[in-house]
MINU-40792 format. One record per residue: residue number from 1; residue in one letter; chain; x, y, z of N, C-alpha, C, O, CB in turn. Coordinates in steps of 0.2 Angstrom, whole numbers, plus 5000, padded with zeros to 4 digits. Glycine has a CB too. Layout:
BEGIN
NUM A A X Y Z X Y Z X Y Z X Y Z X Y Z
...
END
This chain:
BEGIN
1 M A 4870 4890 5187 4865 4893 5182 4859 4888 5183 4860 4882 5182 4868 4893 5175
2 P A 4853 4890 5184 4847 4886 5184 4845 4884 5177 4845 4888 5173 4841 4889 5188
3 Y A 4844 4878 5176 4841 4876 5169 4834 4875 5170 4831 4871 5173 4845 4869 5167
4 T A 4830 4879 5166 4823 4879 5166 4820 4876 5159 4814 4875 5159 4821 4886 5167
5 R A 4824 4876 5154 4822 4873 5148 4825 4867 5146 4831 4865 5147 4823 4878 5142
6 K A 4821 4862 5143 4823 4855 5142 4822 4854 5134 4818 4856 5131 4819 4850 5146
7 A A 4827 4851 5132 4827 4849 5125 4829 4842 5124 4833 4839 5128 4833 4853 5120
8 T A 4826 4839 5119 4827 4832 5118 4831 4831 5111 4829 4834 5106 4821 4827 5117
9 I A 4837 4828 5111 4841 4828 5106 4842 4820 5104 4844 4816 5108 4848 4831 5107
10 A A 4841 4819 5098 4842 4812 5095 4849 4811 5092 4850 4815 5087 4836 4809 5091
11 F A 4853 4807 5094 4860 4806 5091 4860 4799 5088 4857 4795 5090 4866 4807 5096
12 P A 4864 4799 5082 4865 4792 5079 4869 4788 5085 4873 4791 5088 4869 4793 5072
13 P A 4868 4782 5085 4871 4778 5090 4879 4779 5091 4881 4779 5096 4870 4770 5089
14 E A 4882 4779 5085 4889 4780 5085 4891 4786 5088 4896 4787 5092 4892 4779 5078
15 L A 4888 4792 5086 4889 4798 5089 4888 4798 5097 4891 4801 5101 4885 4804 5086
16 H A 4882 4795 5099 4880 4795 5106 4886 4791 5110 4888 4794 5115 4874 4791 5107
17 R A 4888 4786 5107 4894 4782 5111 4900 4786 5111 4903 4787 5116 4896 4775 5107
18 F A 4902 4790 5106 4908 4794 5106 4907 4800 5111 4912 4801 5115 4908 4797 5099
19 L A 4901 4803 5111 4900 4809 5116 4900 4806 5123 4902 4809 5128 4894 4813 5114
20 S A 4897 4800 5124 4896 4798 5131 4903 4796 5133 4905 4797 5139 4892 4791 5131
21 R A 4907 4793 5129 4914 4791 5131 4918 4798 5133 4922 4798 5138 4918 4788 5125
22 I A 4917 4803 5129 4921 4809 5131 4918 4812 5137 4922 4814 5142 4920 4815 5125
23 A A 4912 4812 5138 4909 4814 5145 4911 4810 5151 4913 4813 5156 4901 4814 5144
24 R A 4912 4804 5150 4915 4800 5156 4922 4802 5157 4924 4802 5163 4914 4792 5154
25 Q A 4926 4802 5152 4933 4804 5153 4933 4811 5156 4938 4812 5160 4936 4805 5146
26 K A 4929 4816 5155 4929 4822 5158 4926 4823 5164 4926 4828 5168 4926 4828 5153
27 R A 4922 4817 5166 4918 4816 5172 4913 4822 5173 4912 4825 5178 4923 4817 5178
28 V A 4909 4822 5167 4903 4827 5167 4898 4823 5164 4899 4817 5161 4905 4833 5163
29 T A 4892 4825 5164 4886 4822 5161 4886 4824 5154 4889 4828 5151 4879 4825 5164
30 L A 4882 4820 5150 4882 4821 5143 4879 4828 5141 4881 4831 5137 4878 4815 5139
31 A A 4874 4829 5145 4870 4836 5145 4875 4842 5146 4875 4846 5142 4865 4837 5150
32 A A 4880 4841 5151 4885 4846 5152 4889 4847 5146 4891 4852 5144 4888 4845 5159
33 L A 4891 4841 5144 4896 4841 5138 4893 4845 5132 4896 4849 5129 4898 4834 5136
34 V A 4887 4843 5130 4883 4846 5125 4882 4854 5126 4883 4858 5121 4876 4843 5123
35 R A 4880 4856 5132 4880 4863 5134 4886 4867 5133 4886 4872 5129 4877 4864 5141
36 T A 4892 4864 5135 4898 4867 5135 4900 4868 5127 4903 4873 5125 4903 4863 5139
37 A A 4899 4862 5123 4901 4862 5116 4897 4868 5113 4900 4871 5108 4900 4855 5113
38 C A 4890 4868 5114 4886 4873 5111 4888 4880 5113 4889 4885 5108 4879 4872 5113
39 E A 4890 4881 5119 4892 4888 5121 4898 4890 5118 4899 4896 5116 4893 4888 5129
40 S A 4903 4885 5117 4909 4887 5114 4909 4888 5107 4912 4893 5104 4914 4881 5116
41 R A 4905 4884 5104 4904 4884 5096 4901 4890 5094 4903 4893 5089 4901 4878 5094
42 Y A 4896 4892 5098 4892 4898 5096 4893 4904 5100 4889 4909 5099 4884 4896 5096
43 G A 4898 4904 5104 4900 4910 5107 4896 4913 5113 4895 4919 5114 4902 4915 5102
44 F A 4892 4909 5116 4887 4911 5121 4891 4913 5127 4895 4910 5130 4882 4906 5123
45 L A 4889 4919 5130 4892 4921 5136 4886 4923 5141 4881 4927 5138 4897 4927 5136
46 S A 4886 4921 5147 4880 4923 5151 4881 4931 5153 4886 4934 5151 4880 4919 5158
47 K A 4876 4933 5156 4876 4941 5157 4882 4942 5162 4885 4947 5161 4869 4943 5161
48 H A 4883 4938 5167 4888 4938 5172 4895 4938 5168 4899 4942 5170 4888 4933 5177
49 E A 4896 4934 5163 4902 4933 5160 4903 4940 5155 4909 4942 5155 4902 4927 5155
50 R A 4898 4942 5152 4898 4948 5148 4900 4954 5152 4904 4958 5150 4892 4950 5144
51 L A 4897 4955 5159 4899 4960 5163 4907 4960 5165 4910 4965 5166 4895 4960 5169
52 K A 4909 4954 5166 4916 4953 5168 4921 4955 5162 4926 4958 5163 4918 4945 5170
53 V A 4919 4954 5156 4923 4956 5150 4923 4964 5150 4928 4967 5148 4920 4953 5144
54 L A 4917 4967 5151 4916 4974 5151 4921 4977 5156 4924 4982 5155 4909 4976 5152
55 Q A 4921 4974 5162 4925 4977 5167 4933 4976 5165 4937 4981 5166 4924 4973 5174
56 V A 4935 4971 5162 4942 4970 5160 4943 4976 5154 4948 4979 5154 4943 4963 5157
57 L A 4938 4977 5150 4939 4982 5145 4940 4989 5148 4944 4993 5145 4934 4982 5140
58 R A 4936 4990 5153 4936 4997 5156 4943 4998 5159 4945 5004 5160 4931 4997 5161
59 E A 4946 4993 5161 4953 4994 5165 4959 4994 5160 4964 4995 5162 4954 4988 5169
60 L A 4958 4993 5153 4963 4994 5149 4965 5001 5148 4961 5005 5148 4961 4991 5142
61 P A 4972 5002 5147 4975 5009 5147 4974 5011 5139 4979 5010 5135 4982 5009 5149
62 L A 4968 5014 5138 4967 5016 5131 4968 5023 5130 4968 5027 5134 4960 5014 5129
63 L A 4970 5025 5123 4971 5032 5122 4965 5035 5122 4960 5033 5120 4975 5032 5115
64 T A 4965 5041 5125 4959 5046 5125 4962 5053 5123 4967 5054 5124 4956 5046 5132
65 G A 4957 5056 5120 4959 5063 5118 4955 5066 5113 4950 5062 5111 4966 5064 5117
66 A A 4956 5071 5110 4952 5074 5105 4954 5070 5099 4959 5068 5098 4954 5082 5104
67 P A 4949 5070 5094 4950 5065 5088 4956 5068 5084 4959 5063 5081 4943 5066 5084
68 H A 4957 5074 5083 4962 5076 5079 4969 5074 5082 4974 5073 5078 4962 5084 5078
69 S A 4970 5074 5088 4976 5072 5091 4977 5065 5091 4983 5063 5090 4977 5075 5099
70 L A 4972 5061 5092 4972 5054 5091 4974 5052 5084 4978 5047 5083 4966 5050 5093
71 K A 4971 5055 5079 4973 5054 5072 4980 5056 5071 4984 5052 5067 4968 5058 5067
72 R A 4983 5061 5073 4990 5063 5072 4994 5058 5075 4999 5056 5072 4991 5070 5075
73 E A 4993 5055 5082 4997 5050 5085 4997 5044 5081 5002 5041 5080 4994 5049 5092
74 A A 4991 5042 5078 4991 5036 5074 4995 5036 5068 4998 5032 5066 4983 5034 5073
75 V A 4994 5042 5064 4998 5043 5058 5005 5043 5060 5009 5040 5056 4996 5049 5055
76 S A 5007 5046 5065 5014 5046 5067 5017 5039 5068 5022 5038 5066 5015 5051 5073
77 A A 5013 5036 5072 5015 5029 5074 5016 5024 5068 5020 5020 5067 5010 5026 5079
78 S A 5011 5025 5063 5011 5021 5057 5017 5023 5053 5020 5018 5050 5004 5021 5053
79 G A 5019 5029 5053 5024 5031 5049 5031 5029 5052 5035 5027 5048 5025 5039 5048
80 E A 5031 5029 5058 5037 5026 5062 5038 5019 5060 5044 5016 5059 5037 5027 5069
81 A A 5032 5015 5060 5033 5008 5059 5035 5007 5052 5039 5002 5050 5026 5005 5060
82 A A 5032 5011 5047 5034 5010 5040 5042 5011 5039 5045 5008 5036 5030 5015 5036
83 V A 5044 5016 5043 5052 5018 5042 5056 5012 5045 5061 5010 5042 5053 5024 5046
84 R A 5054 5009 5051 5057 5004 5053 5057 4998 5049 5062 4994 5048 5054 5002 5060
85 Y A 5051 4997 5045 5051 4991 5041 5055 4992 5035 5058 4987 5033 5043 4990 5038
86 L A 5056 4998 5032 5060 4999 5027 5068 4999 5028 5072 4998 5024 5058 5006 5023
87 E A 5069 5000 5034 5077 5000 5036 5080 4993 5036 5086 4992 5037 5078 5003 5043
END
């Protein structure tokens, strides 16, 4: 991924030492560590990653059919689950 935007972040000294130590342990730069943490914390996915997720979803064996038959199947399944729970 090409990085075209730059940001300057000021960390308190203790936090900077802490993050730098983690970056060294993981053998990554401090910038890479911060990017990864931000992506993870805020749920960022690149366009390529979103397309991969869509492909996985397309391959799932999902129920398809007319709405009334799907509703009937869902009600039937929930009733069976309730009966098993009460037994």
